[in-house]
C-alpha positions, 0 to 999 in steps of 0.5 A: 080535352081540346085536341089539336094537331100540326107540324114542323114543316122542314126544308134544307135551306142554304147551309142549314135546315129551315122550318116554317113559323107563323104569326097569329095577329089574334094572339100577337104570337109566333108559333108552329102551324097547328089547329083544333081537330074537327069532330070525327077528324083524325089527328093526322088529317087535322095536322095536314089540313091545319098546316095547309090552311095556315101556310099555303103549303100542302105537305106530306106527313112523316114521323110523329115528333111529340105531343104537348099538353097545356091550358088554352087561353080560357084555361081548358086542357089542350093536347097538340100532336106534332109531325115532321112534314115536308112541303110537296106543293103550294107556296108559303104565304100568309092566310086568313088566320095568320098575317106572316108565315116564314122560313127560318133557321132552327136557331132563329125559330128558337128566338122567335117562337113565343112559347116554350112548348113550341121550342120543346117540340123542336127538340124532337127533330131528328138530326139533319 
């Protein structure tokens, strides 16, 4: 089983809550920031590291939202845990792993995200 972790990074935008989505050129997809856990790395630490690596934002981790299970592109079982996160430092920017990172409303994210499993994660966000 491949372990992965990430976050739904939120901020209160102008009149609506916004979240971060990222575009990965390797897969040509829009997704929530996440990545594979390193050996002996906790899921919690992985989530913070991966979000910062993909977005440039250092975040604080809040409540765990959910875990999704699926097969990766090679057919291997994968589990990804997600936390609610809020930025505390940094600037949203593309990184070496992603070529676009942006703040969008929940409704925009629902349309933009490439995977139903990411849209499912958004259903676990607490009310604004």
